[in-house]
C-alpha positions as CSV (number, residue, x, y, z in Angstrom):
1,M,109.8,124.1,96.0
2,Q,112.4,122.9,98.5
3,S,110.1,120.1,99.6
4,I,109.8,118.8,96.0
5,F,113.6,118.6,95.8
6,S,113.9,117.0,99.3
7,E,111.5,114.2,98.3
8,F,113.5,113.7,95.1
9,S,116.8,113.6,96.9
10,L,115.6,111.2,99.5
11,D,114.4,108.8,96.8
12,L,117.8,108.9,95.2
13,D,119.5,108.3,98.6
14,D,117.4,105.1,99.0
15,I,118.8,103.9,95.6
16,V,122.3,104.8,96.7
17,G,121.9,102.7,99.9
18,V,121.0,99.6,97.9
19,V,124.0,100.1,95.5
20,N,126.3,100.7,98.4
21,L,125.1,97.4,99.9
22,L,126.2,95.7,96.7
23,A,129.5,97.4,96.9
24,K,130.0,96.2,100.4
25,L,129.2,92.6,99.5
26,E,131.7,92.9,96.6
27,Q,134.4,93.9,99.1
28,K,133.6,90.9,101.4
29,K,133.1,88.2,98.9
30,N,136.6,86.7,99.3
31,L,136.8,87.2,103.1
32,N,137.8,83.9,104.7
33,C,137.0,82.7,108.2
34,T,140.2,82.2,110.3
35,T,139.1,79.2,112.3
36,D,138.2,75.6,111.3
37,E,135.3,75.5,113.8
38,K,132.8,77.7,112.3
39,S,129.9,79.3,114.2
40,E,126.4,79.4,112.9
41,F,126.9,83.1,111.9
42,E,130.0,82.2,110.0
43,L,128.3,79.4,108.2
44,Q,125.5,81.8,107.2
45,F,128.0,84.4,106.1
46,I,129.7,81.9,103.9
47,E,126.4,80.9,102.4
48,V,125.7,84.6,101.5
49,Q,129.2,84.9,100.0
50,N,128.6,81.8,97.7
51,L,125.2,83.1,96.6
52,Y,126.8,86.5,95.8
53,K,129.5,84.8,93.8
54,D,127.1,82.5,91.9
55,S,125.0,85.6,91.0
56,S,127.8,87.8,89.9
57,K,126.7,88.2,86.3
58,G,123.2,89.3,87.4
59,I,124.5,91.5,90.2
60,N,126.7,93.4,87.7
61,K,123.5,94.4,85.9
62,I,121.8,95.8,88.9
63,P,123.1,99.4,88.8
64,G,122.1,99.6,85.1
65,T,118.7,98.1,85.6
66,I,117.9,100.9,88.1
67,V,118.8,103.6,85.6
68,P,115.3,103.8,84.0
69,Y,113.7,104.3,87.4
70,V,116.2,107.0,88.3
71,A,115.6,108.7,84.9
72,G,111.8,108.5,85.4
73,R,112.1,109.9,88.9
74,F,114.2,112.8,87.6
75,E,111.5,113.5,84.9
76,I,108.8,113.5,87.6
77,F,110.9,115.9,89.7
78,V,111.4,118.3,86.8
79,K,107.7,118.3,85.8
80,T,106.6,118.8,89.4
81,I,108.8,121.7,90.0
82,F,107.8,123.1,86.6
83,E,104.1,122.8,87.4
84,E,104.7,124.6,90.7
85,T,106.6,127.4,89.0
86,A,104.0,127.7,86.3
87,T,101.2,127.9,88.9
88,Q,103.0,130.6,90.9
89,V,103.8,132.7,87.8
90,A,100.2,132.5,86.6
91,K,98.9,133.8,89.9
92,I,101.1,136.9,89.7
93,H,99.3,138.1,86.6
94,P,95.9,140.0,86.9
95,M,94.5,138.6,83.7
96,F,95.2,136.1,80.9
97,K,96.3,138.6,78.4
98,K,99.0,139.8,80.8
99,L,100.7,136.4,80.8
100,P,103.8,136.1,78.7
101,S,102.8,135.2,75.1
102,E,104.5,131.9,75.3
103,F,102.6,131.0,78.4
104,Q,99.3,132.0,76.8
105,S,100.0,129.9,73.7
106,S,101.1,126.9,75.8
107,L,98.0,126.8,77.9
108,I,95.8,127.0,74.8
109,E,97.7,124.6,72.5
110,D,98.7,122.0,75.1
111,T,95.2,121.9,76.7
112,S,93.7,121.5,73.2
113,K,96.1,118.6,72.5
114,V,95.3,116.8,75.8
115,I,91.5,117.2,75.6
116,A,91.5,115.9,72.0
117,D,92.9,112.6,73.2
118,P,93.0,112.5,77.1
119,R,93.7,108.8,77.3
120,K,96.9,109.2,75.4
121,F,98.1,111.4,78.2
122,Q,96.7,109.2,81.0
123,H,93.7,111.4,81.7
124,G,90.0,110.4,82.0
125,E,86.8,112.1,80.8
126,G,86.4,113.9,84.1
127,A,89.9,115.5,83.8
128,R,89.1,116.6,80.2
129,D,86.0,118.4,81.4
130,S,88.0,120.1,84.2
131,F,90.7,121.2,81.7
132,I,88.1,122.8,79.5
133,K,86.5,124.6,82.4
134,N,89.9,125.9,83.7
135,L,90.9,127.3,80.3
136,H,87.5,129.0,79.9
137,N,88.0,130.6,83.3
138,N,91.5,131.6,82.5
139,I,90.6,133.3,79.2
140,H,87.1,134.7,79.8
141,N,87.0,135.3,83.5
142,N,90.7,136.2,84.0
143,D,90.7,133.7,86.8
144,L,94.3,132.3,87.0
145,S,94.0,130.6,90.4
146,T,93.8,127.2,88.6
147,I,95.6,126.5,85.4
148,N,96.1,123.3,83.4
149,Y,99.6,122.7,84.6
150,Q,99.1,119.0,83.9
151,C,98.7,119.8,80.2
152,I,101.6,122.2,79.7
153,S,104.0,119.8,81.6
154,T,103.3,117.0,79.1
155,T,106.4,115.8,77.2
156,E,106.6,112.9,74.8
157,R,110.4,112.4,74.9
158,N,112.9,111.7,77.6
159,M,114.1,114.7,79.8
160,K,117.2,115.5,77.9
161,A,118.7,119.0,78.1
162,N,116.8,120.5,75.2
163,I,113.5,119.0,76.4
164,L,114.0,120.5,79.8
165,G,114.8,123.9,78.2
166,E,111.8,123.8,75.9
167,L,109.6,122.9,78.9
168,F,110.5,126.0,80.8
169,K,110.3,128.2,77.7
170,K,106.5,127.5,77.8
171,I,106.3,129.9,80.7
172,S,108.8,132.3,79.2
173,Y,111.8,131.0,81.3
174,K,114.2,131.1,78.4
175,R,117.6,131.0,80.2
176,I,117.1,128.3,82.7
177,W,120.3,126.5,81.7
178,E,122.4,129.7,82.0
179,D,120.9,130.2,85.5
180,I,121.6,126.5,86.5
181,A,125.2,126.8,85.3
182,A,125.7,129.9,87.5
183,Q,124.7,128.1,90.7
184,A,127.6,127.5,93.1
185,N,126.8,123.8,93.8
186,I,126.7,122.8,90.2
187,R,129.9,124.7,89.4
188,F,131.6,123.0,92.3
189,Y,130.5,119.6,90.9
190,F,132.2,120.6,87.7
191,D,135.4,121.7,89.4
192,G,134.6,125.4,89.6
193,Q,134.6,126.0,85.8
194,E,133.2,129.1,84.3
195,P,129.4,129.0,83.8
196,S,129.5,128.8,80.0
197,K,131.6,125.6,80.3
198,V,129.5,124.3,83.1
199,K,126.4,124.7,81.0
200,S,127.7,122.6,78.1
201,D,129.2,119.9,80.4
202,C,126.0,119.8,82.5
203,E,123.8,119.4,79.4
204,K,126.1,116.8,78.0
205,K,126.1,114.7,81.2
206,L,122.3,114.8,81.4
207,N,122.0,113.8,77.7
208,D,124.6,111.0,78.3
209,F,122.6,109.7,81.2
210,M,119.3,109.7,79.3
211,S,121.0,108.0,76.3
212,K,122.2,105.2,78.7
213,R,118.6,105.0,80.0
214,N,117.4,104.4,76.5
215,G,120.1,101.8,75.8
216,I,119.2,99.9,78.9
217,A,115.4,100.2,78.5
218,H,115.7,98.9,74.9
219,P,118.8,96.6,75.2
220,S,120.8,95.2,72.4
221,N,123.5,92.5,72.6
222,D,126.2,95.1,73.1
223,V,124.6,97.1,75.9
224,T,127.2,98.6,78.3
225,W,126.3,98.1,81.9
226,L,127.2,100.9,84.3
227,S,129.7,100.1,87.1
228,I,128.7,101.0,90.7
229,S,131.0,104.0,90.7
230,E,129.7,105.3,87.4
231,F,126.1,104.9,88.6
232,I,126.8,106.7,92.0
233,D,128.4,109.6,90.0
234,Y,125.3,110.0,87.9
235,I,123.2,110.0,91.1
236,E,125.3,112.7,92.6
237,F,125.1,114.7,89.4
238,L,121.3,114.5,89.3
239,K,121.0,115.5,93.0
240,E,123.2,118.6,92.3
241,L,121.3,119.4,89.1
242,G,118.0,119.0,91.0
243,A,119.2,121.3,93.8
244,A,120.2,124.0,91.2
245,I,116.8,123.8,89.5
246,S,115.0,124.1,92.8
247,S,117.1,127.3,93.5
248,V,116.6,129.1,90.2
249,C,112.9,128.5,89.8
250,P,111.9,130.6,92.9
251,L,114.2,133.4,91.6
252,F,112.4,133.3,88.3
253,V,109.1,133.7,90.1
254,K,110.5,136.6,92.1
255,Q,111.6,138.3,88.9
256,K,108.1,138.0,87.5
257,E,106.7,139.5,90.7
258,K,108.9,142.5,90.3
259,Q,108.0,143.0,86.7
260,Q,104.3,142.9,87.6
261,T,104.9,145.4,90.4
262,V,106.7,147.8,88.0
263,S,104.0,147.3,85.4
264,L,101.2,148.2,87.9
265,I,103.0,151.3,89.1
266,Q,103.5,152.5,85.5
């Protein structure tokens, strides 16, 4: 799961690099040459300065216009790590009926929803047939080596805090936000507060970011554009949140492994 987070983090670093470039140009926009005789380099630098100044209104919108991409990238990260966690948890169990009841219901109900209208969920006819075959093998052959993780990871709303929590509840991970809030890195981000306060602040910040995403993706005349510093702060938050998620999911899998070991012994 660490590789999933690493790819997510590197993508965010690419975005930060672009925004930092804008910040550097902002710092240099009023820098003046000290000599009357200007070199070719100085003349080109002045040209860049003037272009930057003339485009200031559009440039101020750049951090905000990237927000929908960052939000979408976070959603992909959460779904990917959820799918990996679900796959690992399924393989721990010897038969379908041994899966947590929420997991059983999710596989049946979400697969049924997707196969009823595969195109709505960006799947073709071939994928539909595979989903049917997988579910049949899960239930009737107790073969859990392949599950329909693409179906149970489907969400129809933005990845706000409650949606993230509901997603992981599908595989019986009911306290993911409590576990996230207990991680050292996310507590450090929120100034070392107690986990209960970190949980509420973390959920609120994620919800605020997704609300800003919606406001920018569907702009009105009074849309508020993020400053570079505000945008960078949200990026740092998502990286810390992503790191926490990638830490707690393997622990959840390990807990399920121990539970199954105890169950087999008994």
